[in-house]
C-alpha positions as a printed Julia matrix, in Angstrom:
401×3 Matrix{Float64}:
 -23.92    2.64  -14.31
 -21.27    0.13  -13.81
 -18.27    1.06  -15.36
 -16.95   -0.69  -18.83
 -13.24   -2.19  -16.39
 -14.1    -4.48  -13.56
 -11.19   -3.87  -10.56
  -9.32   -7.14  -10.08
 -10.81   -9.57   -6.82
  -7.34   -8.32   -4.71
  -8.23   -4.94   -4.69
 -11.43   -5.41   -3.39
 -10.44   -7.02   -0.85
  -8.4    -4.8     1.06
  -9.2    -1.02    2.71
  -8.02    2.46    2.52
  -6.15    3.28    5.26
  -8.49    4.48    8.06
  -5.45    5.98   10.04
  -5.3     8.0     6.63
  -8.16    9.03    6.48
  -9.66   10.52    9.06
  -6.19   12.45    9.06
  -7.23   14.36    5.22
 -10.83   15.09    6.72
  -9.42   16.62    9.28
  -7.24   17.82    7.47
  -9.87   19.27    4.98
 -12.28   20.71    7.41
  -9.63   22.36    8.76
  -8.77   23.76    5.28
 -12.45   25.06    5.16
 -11.81   27.54    8.57
 -12.89   24.55   11.58
 -10.87   24.28   14.54
  -9.71   20.87   14.39
  -7.36   19.3    17.3
  -6.03   16.58   15.53
  -5.69   13.18   16.79
  -5.44   10.74   14.56
  -1.36   11.02   12.95
   1.28    9.38   14.14
   3.74   11.01   13.37
   5.64   13.54   15.83
   5.23   16.85   15.75
   9.16   18.39   15.54
  10.5    18.86   12.96
  13.58   16.89   11.39
  17.05   17.83   12.82
  18.69   20.51   11.01
  22.06   18.06   10.14
  20.22   15.69    8.56
  17.85   18.04    6.31
  21.33   19.68    5.86
  22.28   16.34    4.58
  19.09   15.86    2.14
  19.71   19.33    0.86
  23.61   18.76    0.32
  23.18   15.78   -1.99
  20.64   17.68   -3.72
  23.56   20.68   -4.09
  25.3    17.8    -5.63
  23.42   15.99   -7.71
  23.12   13.42   -6.04
  19.39   12.61   -7.6
  19.85   10.01   -9.97
  19.23    6.28   -9.29
  20.98    4.27   -6.6
  21.72    0.54   -5.39
  17.77   -1.14   -5.22
  18.44   -2.21   -1.22
  20.03    1.46   -0.92
  23.22    2.9    -1.23
  25.5     0.59    0.45
  27.45    3.31    2.99
  23.52    3.94    4.46
  23.09   -0.26    5.15
  26.93   -0.56    6.49
  25.33    2.72    9.11
  22.47    0.56    9.27
  24.53   -3.26    9.8
  27.26   -0.85   12.61
  23.95    0.72   14.08
  22.23   -2.39   14.34
  25.83   -4.57   16.48
  25.88   -0.72   18.66
  22.72   -0.79   20.12
  21.75   -4.42   20.4
  24.98   -6.48   19.35
  23.45   -8.01   16.6
  25.85   -8.66   13.41
  24.8    -8.0    10.66
  26.39   -7.54    6.77
  25.19   -4.6     4.15
  23.92   -7.79    2.53
  21.82   -8.41    5.32
  19.48   -5.34    4.95
  17.6    -3.37    2.55
  16.43   -0.01    2.66
  13.08    0.33    1.24
  10.67    4.05    0.48
   9.45    3.13    4.56
   8.45    0.64    6.89
   5.51   -0.35    5.29
   6.42   -0.56    1.86
   9.38   -2.83    3.52
   6.81   -4.64    5.3
   4.46   -5.26    1.99
   8.0    -6.03    0.28
   8.26   -8.88    2.85
   4.86  -10.43    2.51
   5.01  -11.19   -1.1
   8.46  -12.63   -0.91
   7.79  -14.92    2.5
   3.99  -15.62    1.72
   1.43  -16.73   -0.69
  -2.02  -19.05   -0.8
  -2.48  -21.5     1.98
  -0.12  -19.78    4.75
  -1.26  -18.01    7.51
   0.05  -15.26    9.55
  -0.4   -14.93   13.22
  -2.05  -10.94   13.83
  -1.64   -9.77   17.03
  -4.92   -8.03   17.97
  -4.74   -5.15   18.65
  -2.53   -4.7    15.36
  -1.42   -1.77   13.35
  -3.83   -0.95   10.65
  -2.05   -2.32    7.83
  -1.01   -5.74    8.84
  -3.7    -7.62    7.77
  -4.26   -5.56    4.02
  -0.47   -6.64    3.64
  -1.02  -10.6     4.61
  -4.43  -10.63    2.22
  -2.41   -8.55   -0.47
   0.39  -11.68   -0.15
  -2.37  -14.33   -1.07
  -2.09  -14.93    2.42
  -4.52  -15.15    5.39
  -3.83  -13.32    8.07
  -5.08  -14.62   11.67
  -6.15  -12.97   14.06
  -5.11  -13.63   17.52
  -6.72  -10.97   20.7
  -4.61   -9.43   22.9
  -6.62   -8.35   26.16
  -7.15   -4.93   27.66
  -7.18   -6.91   31.52
  -3.36   -8.2    31.09
  -2.71   -5.15   29.29
  -1.6    -5.91   25.23
   0.38   -8.34   26.79
   1.0   -11.32   24.34
  -0.76  -14.62   25.91
   1.11  -17.47   25.37
  -1.11  -20.1    25.41
  -4.57  -17.58   24.1
  -1.83  -17.84   21.27
  -1.34  -20.97   20.82
  -4.79  -22.2    20.03
  -4.95  -19.7    16.49
  -1.85  -21.73   15.28
  -2.47  -24.85   13.0
  -0.09  -26.48   10.59
  -0.56  -23.84    7.82
   0.67  -21.09   10.39
   3.69  -19.86    8.61
   4.37  -16.75   10.71
   4.16  -14.05   13.19
   4.21   -9.92   13.0
   5.75   -8.84   16.58
   5.31   -5.1    17.05
   6.03   -3.49   20.81
   6.34   -0.8    21.18
   2.64   -0.71   19.76
   0.62    0.63   17.69
  -2.11    1.47   18.85
  -1.76    0.12   22.32
   2.06    1.68   23.68
   2.35   -2.02   25.47
   5.59   -3.7    25.48
   5.93   -7.29   25.6
   7.05   -9.2    28.09
  10.36  -10.83   28.53
   8.45  -13.66   29.42
   5.7   -13.68   26.83
   8.54  -13.4    24.01
  11.08  -16.2    25.53
   7.58  -18.67   25.07
   7.06  -17.18   21.78
  10.14  -17.67   19.97
   9.78  -21.12   21.22
   6.89  -21.87   19.67
   8.39  -19.84   16.53
  11.77  -22.03   16.74
   9.25  -25.57   16.74
   6.99  -24.31   13.98
   9.55  -23.38   11.9
   7.8   -19.83   11.96
   9.18  -16.25   10.38
   9.49  -13.69   13.13
   8.47  -10.35   11.53
   9.68   -7.8    14.44
   8.36   -4.05   13.44
  10.75   -1.84   15.53
   9.52    1.09   14.7
   9.36    2.29   17.59
  12.59    0.94   19.45
  13.3     4.49   20.39
  10.24    6.14   22.03
  10.07    3.83   24.57
   8.56    4.81   28.75
  10.4     1.07   30.7
  13.35    1.07   32.8
  16.32   -0.68   31.73
  16.46   -1.77   27.88
  13.21   -3.1    25.75
  12.78   -6.92   25.73
  13.23   -8.09   22.04
  12.34  -11.27   20.76
  16.23  -11.82   19.53
  17.67  -10.88   23.05
  15.81  -13.44   24.63
  15.99  -16.3    21.88
  18.75  -15.52   20.07
  19.22  -18.87   18.45
  15.83  -16.95   16.17
  17.99  -15.41   14.16
  17.83  -17.2    11.27
  14.6   -16.69   11.52
  13.4   -13.63   12.43
  13.66   -9.7    10.58
  13.54   -7.3    11.75
  11.96   -3.66   10.89
  13.01   -0.9    11.45
  13.24    2.9    10.27
  14.31    7.01   10.77
  10.58    7.68   10.87
   9.64    7.93   14.39
  12.92    8.27   15.75
  14.3    12.04   14.16
  10.94   12.91   12.75
  11.28   11.87    8.94
   7.89   10.82    8.05
   7.43   11.97    4.99
  11.19   11.57    3.92
  10.09    8.21    3.76
  12.61    5.43    4.76
  12.53    2.45    6.26
  14.87   -0.6     6.41
  15.23   -4.17    7.17
  17.79   -6.85    8.71
  17.52   -9.75    7.87
  18.7   -13.64    6.62
  20.99  -13.32    3.24
  18.19  -15.11    1.31
  15.34  -12.89    2.25
  17.04   -9.84    1.74
  17.07  -10.83   -2.15
  13.99  -12.14   -2.19
  12.26   -9.38   -1.03
  14.89   -7.01   -3.24
  13.99   -8.94   -6.07
  10.27   -7.73   -5.44
  11.8    -4.1    -5.16
  13.47   -4.4    -8.31
  10.55   -5.02  -10.53
   8.1    -2.62   -8.36
   9.95    0.89   -7.06
  13.72    0.58   -7.31
  15.78    2.03   -5.39
  14.59    4.21   -1.87
  14.48    8.32   -2.95
  18.69    9.54   -3.22
  18.03   11.86   -1.25
  16.1    10.58    1.46
  18.75    8.13    1.72
  21.66   10.35    2.12
  19.59   12.62    4.93
  18.32    8.79    6.21
  22.63    8.02    6.57
  22.74   11.16    8.95
  20.48   10.5    10.64
  21.63    6.75   11.48
  25.87    7.85   12.19
  25.05   10.44   13.85
  24.64   11.52   17.12
  21.81    9.52   18.4
  20.41   12.19   20.77
  17.05   13.1    19.14
  14.47   10.56   20.03
  15.88   10.97   24.02
  14.85   14.32   23.5
  11.67   14.23   22.39
  11.07   11.2    24.78
  11.38   14.04   27.41
   8.67   16.81   26.08
   6.23   12.78   25.69
   6.18   12.22   28.81
   4.74   15.2    30.4
   1.38   14.9    28.11
   1.21   11.14   28.26
   0.73   11.54   32.15
  -1.8    14.61   31.48
  -3.45   12.99   28.84
  -3.68    9.29   30.94
  -4.59   11.3    34.03
  -7.59   13.26   31.94
  -9.42   10.15   30.28
  -9.01    7.88   33.29
 -11.03   10.96   35.57
 -13.57   10.5    32.82
 -17.03    8.38   33.92
 -16.59    4.88   32.37
 -13.52    5.04   30.77
 -10.23    3.11   30.71
  -6.97    3.2    29.18
  -3.7     1.38   30.1
  -0.74    3.46   30.69
   1.17    2.49   27.74
   4.82    2.0    28.27
   6.09    3.24   23.96
   5.48    4.96   21.34
   3.29    8.44   21.51
  -0.2     6.83   22.01
  -2.58    5.93   24.29
  -5.8     3.86   23.15
  -8.47    4.24   26.24
 -11.49    1.55   26.32
 -14.63    4.29   25.51
 -17.41    1.36   25.22
 -19.53    2.18   28.47
 -20.63    5.53   25.91
 -22.07    2.64   23.04
 -25.8     2.68   23.33
 -25.75    6.3    23.66
 -27.44    8.4    21.5
 -26.75   12.51   20.37
 -29.49   14.29   19.02
 -31.71   11.34   17.82
 -27.96    9.67   16.45
 -27.53    6.23   18.56
 -23.71    5.57   19.23
 -22.9     2.02   18.17
 -19.29    1.31   17.8
 -16.14    2.85   17.88
 -16.58    4.0    14.37
 -20.09    5.95   15.28
 -17.82    7.66   18.45
 -14.81    8.44   16.05
 -17.82   10.53   13.31
 -19.66   12.6    16.26
 -15.93   13.22   17.86
 -14.78   15.06   14.98
 -18.27   16.85   13.15
 -19.95   17.42   16.65
 -16.76   18.42   19.09
 -13.59   18.61   16.32
 -11.86   16.63   17.09
 -10.06   13.65   15.36
  -8.78   10.57   16.4
  -8.31    6.91   14.83
 -11.36    3.95   16.06
 -10.59    1.14   17.33
 -12.74   -0.68   14.97
  -9.45   -0.08   12.6
  -6.77   -2.21   15.33
  -9.43   -4.7    15.61
 -10.57   -3.64   18.69
 -14.61   -1.65   18.87
 -14.15   -1.27   22.22
 -11.69    1.04   21.76
 -10.25    4.68   20.45
  -6.87    5.69   19.25
  -5.16    9.5    20.26
  -2.2    10.31   19.4
  -0.36   12.32   21.57
   2.02   14.1    19.96
   0.8    17.17   19.78
   1.74   20.32   21.48
   0.04   20.87   25.4
  -1.95   23.33   24.71
  -3.91   21.44   21.62
  -3.93   17.8    24.11
  -5.79   20.1    26.75
  -8.33   21.56   24.82
  -9.07   18.6    22.67
  -9.26   15.94   26.44
 -11.7    19.18   27.26
 -13.27   18.67   24.39
 -13.27   15.25   24.63
 -15.15   15.46   28.15
 -17.76   17.86   27.06
 -18.71   15.35   24.1
 -19.3    12.31   26.34
 -21.13   13.76   28.6
 -23.34   15.64   25.97
 -24.74   12.02   25.02
 -27.72   10.03   26.75
């Protein structure tokens, strides 16, 4: 029977988050007693630092539980501006900062404020799963630009140029990347910067993993290689990954004052302010000791080395070494066309289902990131869990015929 109330065309064109769907299914199976190895979730396996938790608790005890200013409390926006100046030499004022309910919310505000029907936004694939849908929700069109494993998923300006049209209004950069962990080179960013200046594009730089890198020296950034882009660049970041605060839901954006003001209008008519208590916790994170990301990174390095070594020893599997974040993105297409008990594996979705149902491994299919030949594993979990998961993965692939 058809429902009496129909849904909007807008909601029909977008998909639920596949990463959250896989994680939810894995948790349901675990709750039912299954011994699940969960590689799907994109969050650090660390507790939020004690001084950050203490700040949140103190906010509650002090009655700081009411509405705040829509863009965020002034002291947090000032602390974020100071952090940008201290870490990068980029100078923003508090009214050039918006605090939102997570990085995803900030990106949504940006898209609603900047894009509309007829606009095209360049999205580099493999991409974070929400980019295309958030662009579509604004009425604009995501234009998917493929990156290649052969180039370590670096941005290729000559390829990008083929997708540029007179309707191109923006580009989203995510470096280090979710899902590949790749970092864009200075040369590539410089070339893209010149293209953005010439085309008057808005550049959205999603820097949520910028404190988790495995490279020597400073992380390349488009504002460093092309500082003249400052007036048309929005920098998105947050405390979720750097301070293990995914559930606190605090992200922030820095950019030109008139764009931030427009984003505040959007936020004022949707969520109002981000959580008052979480803002106080984020203030402690941003303005306090900055050694926590280093502690996490030191724990991630041996995990990365182990999982990468294991993956590349499996016949037919290849994997680009990540330069940041906490994901590996192996190419598993050599196993497409095989089957298990008569059920064929035709792509990454079939393989992810097979791994969860038969090997009790939760991973995210590459098709969710616009790259069907791959699958994403998060190594933000303990070494024993990784070792058990890789053992199961190797056996599961060997059982295909």
